[in-house]
C-alpha positions as CSV (number, residue, x, y, z in Angstrom):
1,M,-0.4,0.1,-0.2
2,I,1.0,3.6,-1.2
3,P,1.0,5.8,1.8
4,H,-0.8,9.0,1.0
5,L,1.8,12.0,0.0
6,R,1.3,15.2,0.1
7,P,3.8,18.2,-1.8
8,G,6.7,18.3,0.4
9,A,6.7,14.9,1.9
10,H,10.2,13.4,1.1
11,V,10.5,10.5,-1.6
12,H,14.0,8.8,-1.9
13,F,15.1,6.8,-5.2
14,V,17.7,3.9,-4.5
15,A,19.1,3.7,-7.9
16,V,18.3,6.7,-8.8
17,C,20.3,6.9,-12.5
18,G,18.0,4.9,-14.0
19,V,16.4,6.1,-16.9
20,G,13.0,5.5,-15.3
21,T,13.5,6.0,-11.5
22,G,15.4,9.4,-12.6
23,S,12.8,10.5,-14.8
24,L,10.2,9.4,-12.1
25,A,12.3,11.2,-9.6
26,G,12.2,14.3,-11.8
27,L,8.6,14.8,-12.1
28,L,7.7,14.0,-8.4
29,S,10.3,17.1,-7.8
30,E,8.2,19.1,-10.2
31,R,4.8,18.4,-8.0
32,G,7.0,19.8,-4.8
33,Y,8.0,16.4,-3.5
34,R,11.6,16.7,-2.0
35,V,13.6,14.1,-3.9
36,T,16.7,12.8,-3.2
37,G,18.7,9.5,-4.7
38,S,21.3,7.5,-4.3
39,D,23.6,5.2,-7.0
40,E,26.9,4.1,-8.4
41,N,26.6,4.2,-11.8
42,V,26.3,8.0,-12.4
43,Y,26.8,9.0,-16.3
44,P,24.9,11.4,-18.9
45,P,22.3,12.0,-19.8
46,M,20.4,10.9,-16.5
47,S,23.0,12.5,-14.4
48,T,22.9,15.9,-16.3
49,F,19.2,15.8,-16.3
50,L,19.3,15.1,-12.3
51,E,21.6,17.8,-11.4
52,G,20.0,20.6,-13.7
53,I,17.0,20.3,-11.8
54,G,18.7,20.7,-8.3
55,I,18.7,16.6,-7.3
56,D,21.9,15.7,-5.7
57,I,23.1,12.2,-6.4
58,L,24.6,10.5,-3.1
59,P,27.6,8.3,-4.0
60,G,26.9,4.7,-3.9
61,F,24.2,3.0,-1.7
62,S,24.5,3.3,2.1
63,E,22.4,2.7,5.1
64,A,22.9,6.4,6.2
65,H,21.3,7.1,2.8
66,V,17.9,6.4,4.6
67,A,19.0,8.1,8.2
68,E,16.0,10.4,7.6
69,R,13.9,7.8,7.2
70,P,12.0,9.4,4.1
71,D,8.2,9.0,3.8
72,L,8.7,6.4,0.8
73,V,11.3,4.6,-0.6
74,V,11.2,3.5,-4.6
75,I,13.6,1.0,-5.2
76,G,14.8,0.4,-8.8
77,N,15.0,-2.8,-10.5
78,A,18.8,-2.5,-10.9
79,V,18.6,-3.5,-6.9
80,S,18.9,-6.7,-5.4
81,R,18.5,-8.4,-1.8
82,G,21.8,-7.1,-0.1
83,N,21.9,-3.9,-1.2
84,P,22.6,-1.9,2.3
85,E,20.8,0.8,1.5
86,A,17.7,-1.8,0.2
87,E,18.2,-3.5,3.4
88,A,17.6,-0.7,6.0
89,V,14.7,0.2,4.4
90,L,12.9,-3.1,5.0
91,R,14.7,-3.4,8.4
92,Q,13.0,-0.5,9.9
93,G,10.2,-0.4,8.0
94,I,9.8,2.3,5.5
95,P,7.4,2.5,3.2
96,Y,8.8,1.6,0.0
97,V,7.3,0.6,-3.8
98,S,8.6,-0.4,-7.2
99,L,8.9,2.0,-10.0
100,P,5.9,0.6,-11.9
101,Q,3.6,0.8,-8.8
102,A,4.5,4.5,-8.2
103,L,4.1,5.4,-11.8
104,G,0.6,3.5,-11.1
105,R,0.1,5.9,-8.2
106,F,1.5,9.4,-9.1
107,L,1.1,9.6,-13.2
108,I,-1.5,7.0,-14.3
109,D,-4.0,6.9,-11.7
110,G,-7.3,6.9,-13.5
111,K,-6.0,8.3,-16.6
112,R,-6.8,6.3,-20.1
113,S,-3.2,4.5,-20.8
114,V,-1.8,4.0,-24.1
115,V,1.2,1.2,-23.8
116,V,3.9,0.8,-26.0
117,A,5.6,-3.1,-25.6
118,G,7.9,-5.2,-27.8
119,T,11.2,-5.8,-27.6
120,H,12.5,-3.2,-29.5
121,G,11.1,0.2,-30.9
122,K,9.6,1.4,-27.7
123,T,11.3,4.2,-26.4
124,T,10.9,5.7,-30.0
125,T,7.7,4.8,-30.9
126,T,6.1,6.2,-26.6
127,S,8.5,9.8,-27.6
128,L,6.7,10.2,-31.5
129,M,3.5,9.1,-30.0
130,S,3.7,11.9,-27.1
131,W,4.5,14.4,-29.6
132,V,2.1,13.3,-32.1
133,L,-0.7,13.8,-29.1
134,V,0.9,17.0,-27.7
135,A,0.8,18.9,-30.8
136,A,-2.8,17.8,-31.4
137,G,-3.5,19.7,-27.8
138,L,-4.9,16.8,-26.2
139,D,-2.2,17.8,-23.1
140,P,-1.2,14.3,-22.3
141,S,1.2,13.1,-19.5
142,F,3.9,10.5,-20.2
143,F,6.6,8.3,-19.1
144,I,9.4,7.4,-21.7
145,G,12.7,5.4,-21.2
146,G,15.0,8.1,-22.6
147,M,15.4,11.4,-23.2
148,P,13.0,12.9,-25.9
149,M,14.7,15.5,-27.8
150,N,11.0,17.4,-28.4
151,F,11.1,17.8,-24.5
152,A,13.0,19.0,-21.3
153,S,12.3,15.3,-20.0
154,G,11.4,11.5,-20.9
155,F,8.0,12.7,-18.1
156,R,5.2,15.0,-18.3
157,S,2.2,15.3,-16.3
158,G,-0.4,16.9,-18.2
159,H,-3.9,17.3,-17.5
160,G,-5.4,15.9,-20.5
161,S,-7.5,12.2,-20.2
162,W,-4.4,10.2,-22.0
163,V,-1.1,9.1,-20.4
164,V,1.4,7.6,-22.8
165,M,4.0,5.0,-21.6
166,E,7.0,2.9,-22.4
167,G,5.9,-0.4,-21.6
168,D,8.9,-2.3,-20.4
169,E,9.1,-6.1,-20.0
170,Y,11.6,-6.6,-17.7
171,D,10.5,-7.5,-13.7
172,S,9.8,-4.3,-11.5
173,A,12.2,-5.4,-8.2
174,F,13.4,-7.7,-6.2
175,F,10.1,-7.9,-4.2
176,D,7.6,-7.2,-7.5
177,K,9.0,-9.5,-10.5
178,G,6.6,-9.7,-12.8
179,P,7.1,-7.5,-15.9
180,K,6.9,-3.4,-15.5
181,F,3.9,-3.0,-17.7
182,L,1.5,-5.3,-16.0
183,H,0.6,-2.3,-13.6
184,Y,0.1,0.4,-16.2
185,E,-3.6,-0.9,-16.8
186,P,-3.5,0.1,-20.9
187,E,-6.5,0.7,-22.7
188,R,-4.7,0.6,-26.1
189,V,-1.6,-1.0,-26.5
190,I,1.0,-0.8,-29.4
191,L,3.0,-4.2,-29.6
192,T,6.1,-3.7,-32.1
193,S,8.0,-6.8,-31.8
194,L,8.6,-9.7,-29.8
195,E,11.7,-11.5,-29.5
196,F,14.3,-13.3,-26.9
197,D,15.9,-11.0,-24.4
198,H,16.8,-10.5,-20.8
199,A,18.6,-13.5,-20.0
200,D,18.8,-12.6,-16.6
201,I,14.8,-13.1,-15.5
202,Y,13.8,-15.0,-18.9
203,R,14.5,-18.8,-19.7
204,D,13.3,-18.6,-23.4
205,L,11.2,-17.0,-25.8
206,D,8.0,-19.1,-24.8
207,H,8.5,-17.1,-21.3
208,V,9.3,-14.4,-22.9
209,K,5.9,-14.8,-24.5
210,D,3.9,-15.9,-21.4
211,A,4.8,-12.5,-20.3
212,F,3.2,-10.1,-23.4
213,R,0.1,-12.5,-23.1
214,R,-0.2,-11.5,-19.9
215,L,-0.3,-7.7,-20.3
216,V,-2.6,-8.5,-23.9
217,A,-5.0,-10.3,-21.6
218,L,-5.5,-6.9,-19.3
219,I,-6.6,-5.0,-22.1
220,P,-10.4,-4.1,-21.8
221,A,-13.1,-5.4,-24.2
222,G,-13.2,-1.6,-24.9
223,G,-10.0,-0.9,-26.0
224,S,-7.6,-1.8,-28.9
225,L,-4.4,-3.7,-29.9
226,L,-2.1,-2.8,-32.8
227,V,0.6,-5.5,-33.3
228,C,3.2,-5.6,-35.8
229,H,2.3,-8.2,-38.7
230,D,6.2,-8.7,-39.7
231,A,6.9,-9.5,-36.1
232,V,5.7,-13.1,-36.3
233,H,6.1,-14.1,-32.3
234,A,4.2,-11.0,-32.0
235,R,1.6,-11.8,-34.2
236,E,0.6,-15.1,-32.3
237,L,-0.5,-13.1,-29.4
238,I,-3.6,-11.7,-31.3
239,R,-5.2,-15.0,-30.3
240,G,-5.8,-13.7,-26.4
241,A,-7.1,-10.6,-27.1
242,A,-10.5,-9.7,-25.9
243,C,-10.3,-6.3,-27.5
244,P,-10.5,-5.3,-31.6
245,V,-6.9,-6.0,-33.1
246,L,-5.3,-4.3,-36.4
247,S,-1.8,-4.8,-38.2
248,Y,0.4,-2.8,-39.4
249,G,4.1,-3.3,-40.8
250,F,5.4,-3.8,-44.4
251,S,3.3,-6.8,-45.2
252,G,0.5,-6.6,-47.6
253,A,-1.6,-8.9,-45.3
254,A,-1.6,-6.0,-42.7
255,D,-4.4,-3.9,-41.7
256,W,-1.7,-0.5,-42.2
257,Q,0.9,-0.8,-44.5
258,A,4.2,1.6,-45.5
259,R,4.6,2.4,-49.2
260,D,6.1,4.7,-51.0
261,I,9.2,4.5,-48.5
262,R,11.9,7.0,-49.9
263,M,14.7,8.2,-47.8
264,A,17.7,11.0,-47.8
265,R,19.4,13.4,-45.8
266,G,18.8,12.1,-42.8
267,C,15.0,11.5,-43.4
268,T,12.1,9.1,-44.3
269,A,9.0,9.7,-46.2
270,F,6.6,6.9,-46.5
271,A,2.8,6.7,-47.4
272,P,0.3,5.3,-45.1
273,C,-2.6,2.8,-46.7
274,Y,-5.1,1.4,-44.5
275,K,-6.9,-1.5,-46.1
276,G,-4.9,-0.2,-49.6
277,D,-6.0,3.4,-49.5
278,A,-3.6,5.7,-49.3
279,E,-2.5,8.6,-47.0
280,G,0.4,11.0,-46.1
281,P,2.7,11.2,-47.0
282,V,4.1,11.4,-43.7
283,E,7.7,13.1,-43.2
284,L,10.5,12.6,-40.8
285,P,13.8,13.8,-39.9
286,L,14.0,9.2,-38.4
287,I,16.6,7.0,-40.7
288,G,16.1,3.2,-41.3
289,R,13.1,1.0,-42.0
290,H,12.2,-0.1,-38.5
291,N,11.7,3.8,-37.7
292,V,8.7,3.5,-40.7
293,K,7.3,0.9,-38.9
294,N,7.4,3.1,-35.7
295,A,5.9,6.5,-37.6
296,L,3.1,3.4,-39.2
297,A,2.4,2.5,-35.4
298,V,2.0,5.8,-34.3
299,Y,0.2,7.4,-37.3
300,A,-2.6,4.1,-37.1
301,T,-3.1,4.6,-33.7
302,A,-3.6,8.7,-33.7
303,R,-5.8,8.2,-36.7
304,D,-8.0,5.1,-34.6
305,M,-8.3,8.0,-31.6
306,G,-9.3,10.4,-34.1
307,L,-6.9,12.9,-35.1
308,S,-7.1,14.4,-38.7
309,A,-3.9,12.9,-41.2
310,S,-3.0,16.7,-41.5
311,G,-2.5,17.1,-37.8
312,I,0.0,13.8,-37.7
313,C,2.1,14.6,-40.8
314,S,3.1,17.8,-39.0
315,A,3.8,16.5,-35.8
316,M,6.3,14.0,-36.7
317,A,7.5,16.4,-39.6
318,S,8.8,18.5,-36.6
319,F,9.9,15.2,-34.3
320,R,13.2,15.7,-33.5
321,G,14.1,12.1,-32.3
322,V,15.7,10.6,-28.8
323,R,19.0,11.1,-27.3
324,R,21.5,8.4,-27.7
325,R,19.1,6.2,-30.8
326,Q,21.0,7.5,-33.9
327,E,21.8,10.9,-32.5
328,I,25.0,12.8,-34.1
329,A,27.5,12.8,-31.3
330,G,30.0,15.2,-33.7
331,E,31.7,15.9,-36.4
332,A,35.6,16.4,-37.1
333,A,37.6,15.8,-39.7
334,G,35.8,14.5,-42.2
335,V,34.6,11.7,-39.6
336,L,31.1,11.6,-38.4
337,V,30.4,10.0,-34.8
338,I,27.2,8.4,-34.1
339,D,25.8,7.4,-30.4
340,D,23.0,4.8,-30.0
341,F,21.6,2.5,-27.6
342,A,21.2,-0.5,-29.6
343,H,22.3,-4.0,-27.6
344,H,20.3,-6.7,-29.2
345,P,21.2,-8.2,-32.1
346,T,18.3,-7.3,-33.7
347,A,18.2,-4.0,-33.4
348,V,22.6,-3.4,-34.4
349,A,21.7,-4.8,-37.7
350,D,18.7,-3.0,-37.9
351,T,21.1,0.3,-36.6
352,I,23.9,-0.3,-39.3
353,A,21.4,-0.9,-41.8
354,A,19.7,2.6,-41.4
355,V,23.5,4.3,-40.7
356,R,24.8,2.7,-44.5
357,E,21.0,3.7,-46.2
358,A,21.6,7.4,-44.5
359,W,25.5,7.3,-45.6
360,P,25.7,5.3,-48.9
361,G,29.3,4.6,-50.2
362,R,30.9,6.0,-46.7
363,R,33.3,3.6,-44.8
364,L,31.4,2.2,-41.5
365,W,32.8,1.3,-38.0
366,A,30.9,-0.5,-35.5
367,V,32.1,0.1,-32.3
368,F,30.2,-2.4,-29.6
369,E,29.9,-2.7,-25.9
370,P,28.5,-5.7,-24.9
371,R,26.9,-4.7,-21.7
372,S,23.3,-5.9,-21.5
373,Q,23.1,-8.7,-19.4
374,T,21.6,-10.7,-22.8
375,S,24.5,-9.5,-24.7
376,R,27.1,-10.3,-22.3
377,R,25.9,-13.8,-22.3
378,R,26.9,-16.8,-25.5
379,V,23.1,-17.2,-26.4
380,F,23.4,-14.3,-29.5
381,L,27.1,-14.9,-30.6
382,E,26.2,-16.4,-33.9
383,E,23.7,-13.4,-34.4
384,F,26.0,-10.6,-33.3
385,T,27.9,-12.3,-35.5
386,K,26.3,-11.7,-38.7
387,A,24.9,-8.2,-37.3
388,L,28.3,-6.4,-36.7
389,A,29.9,-8.2,-39.8
390,R,28.0,-5.9,-42.7
391,A,30.4,-2.7,-40.5
392,D,33.5,-2.3,-43.1
393,R,35.3,-2.5,-39.4
394,V,34.5,-3.2,-36.3
395,L,35.6,-2.9,-32.5
396,L,34.5,-4.5,-29.3
397,P,36.2,-3.9,-25.7
398,D,35.5,-5.7,-23.1
399,L,32.8,-7.3,-21.5
400,Y,31.1,-4.9,-18.4
401,H,31.8,-6.8,-15.2
402,P,31.7,-10.0,-16.8
403,E,32.3,-11.8,-13.2
404,K,28.4,-11.3,-13.0
405,I,27.6,-13.3,-15.7
406,P,28.2,-17.3,-14.7
407,E,31.7,-18.2,-16.3
408,D,30.1,-21.1,-19.0
409,Q,27.2,-18.7,-20.0
410,R,29.4,-15.4,-20.5
411,L,30.2,-14.2,-24.1
412,S,34.0,-13.8,-25.1
413,P,34.7,-10.7,-27.1
414,A,37.9,-12.0,-28.4
415,E,35.7,-14.8,-29.8
416,L,33.5,-13.0,-31.0
417,V,35.8,-11.1,-32.8
418,D,37.4,-14.0,-34.5
419,S,34.0,-15.2,-35.5
420,I,33.0,-12.1,-37.1
421,N,36.3,-12.2,-38.8
422,R,36.0,-16.1,-40.3
423,C,32.0,-14.5,-41.5
424,R,34.0,-11.9,-43.1
425,G,37.3,-13.4,-44.2
426,D,39.0,-10.7,-43.3
427,Q,40.5,-9.3,-40.4
428,A,38.2,-6.5,-40.2
429,A,37.3,-7.1,-36.5
430,S,39.4,-6.0,-33.6
431,Y,39.2,-6.9,-29.7
432,L,40.8,-3.6,-27.3
433,P,40.3,-3.3,-23.4
434,G,38.4,-0.1,-23.1
435,A,36.8,2.9,-24.5
436,D,40.3,4.9,-24.1
437,D,41.8,2.3,-26.1
438,I,39.5,1.9,-28.5
439,A,39.6,6.2,-28.6
440,T,43.2,6.0,-29.5
441,V,42.4,3.4,-32.3
442,V,39.4,5.2,-34.2
443,V,41.5,8.7,-33.6
444,R,44.3,7.4,-35.8
445,D,43.1,5.3,-38.1
446,A,39.5,7.1,-39.1
447,A,39.4,8.7,-42.4
448,A,37.8,11.7,-43.6
449,H,34.1,10.5,-44.6
450,D,34.1,7.6,-42.3
451,V,31.3,6.6,-40.2
452,V,31.7,5.8,-36.5
453,L,28.6,3.9,-35.1
454,V,29.1,3.5,-31.1
455,M,26.9,0.8,-29.9
456,S,25.8,0.2,-26.1
457,N,23.0,0.8,-23.5
458,G,25.5,2.4,-21.1
459,G,27.2,4.8,-20.7
460,F,30.8,3.2,-22.6
461,G,33.1,5.4,-20.9
462,G,31.6,8.3,-23.1
463,L,33.1,7.1,-25.9
464,P,31.5,9.0,-28.8
465,A,32.6,12.6,-26.6
466,K,36.5,11.6,-26.3
467,I,36.5,10.1,-30.3
468,V,34.7,13.1,-31.6
469,A,37.4,15.4,-28.9
470,G,40.5,13.1,-30.1
471,L,39.0,13.8,-34.2
472,R,38.8,17.8,-33.2
473,G,42.5,17.5,-31.8
474,R,43.4,16.2,-35.2
475,E,42.4,19.0,-37.4
476,S,44.4,21.7,-35.3
């Protein structure tokens, strides 16, 4: 039971620098609560965002951080039993909740919820959906697992009836093992994709499907489900829906299709078609066929909500994207550096393909950090090989905290490098221990007109900025 709190009450966050916990901390601070937080993994953009709104980050985890007995503690899902701060909360009987529970209480709270779920594309799709509703004057609330560049933060508490939620399938907390999205009271669901991921909590693909089936079962009969027809495993969930279902994608069998796709100078245009009738065209400053599908999902949902085609198109044309989703970190010495969050092999492959299509004819470096719970495991060795082999040069560092992955399951970066080189038949891939080593090699060897794509779901030692700084030093 979450206690009733008035503005001014003290809310403390354990692991405040997570994208979700940091955003909620900002929302509560905006509403007048006294917010504190602690973390040991502190890096931009969340660290700089929190500092900018006046939330100090207490270093590490300590019982002393909750000595004042906060009125409520929000415990992030990266926190495990044994964490000294969490243990102190339990021992002292301080009220605590998971992030999704807190979102249900402080943000959703009776609003009509649009939940964007799926293995890929959630953050971009949620950001675009939110922007379209804001542009339409609906004054929505939203909660996004990233930093959308049309807004000052990844959260918004609007006065309208709609709330747009990024629906993560990861578990909620060590005391709340269900998927986060089960707390979001979905009226409408966009299901972008479904693949095996999060190998630390899901046994196999069927286990993942079970989680998404539970989400679909929550949609009321008066709600709706929009499923990507091109995602085979996502299509399987249609049978469990008690609500109306529509599909979208490139397939001719989809209800909503994207046709006449054109890409040029970092922008994309396409014609959304509903059962053969074309609308649009939609133009947006994003690259890649995967982003065409993300935009099509938003277009279809917005039209189903009664928004005009012209209003949707106008909003999409002014969408600025999301931080660390194909974000240009800088260009120096003729070398373009791109920062991206990709960490699943499908996302890595899609991002490489999108960059190649956007900047054709330029040599492409793929710099990839295996950092997520799944990418640090051997389970996707073959898939990562195929995805990364599509680049011209590949650089891989050590695993992030390899000791946290059982040795018999652990990915070997050196083995992945060998696998990529065998696949390609050359020596395009190399292993280098850390971010500084990689920056040195890229700054030394990258030539004018090269594109350097850095992919990691963490800080990666500030590598994109280091590369750009080093290249600028080359110019002087």
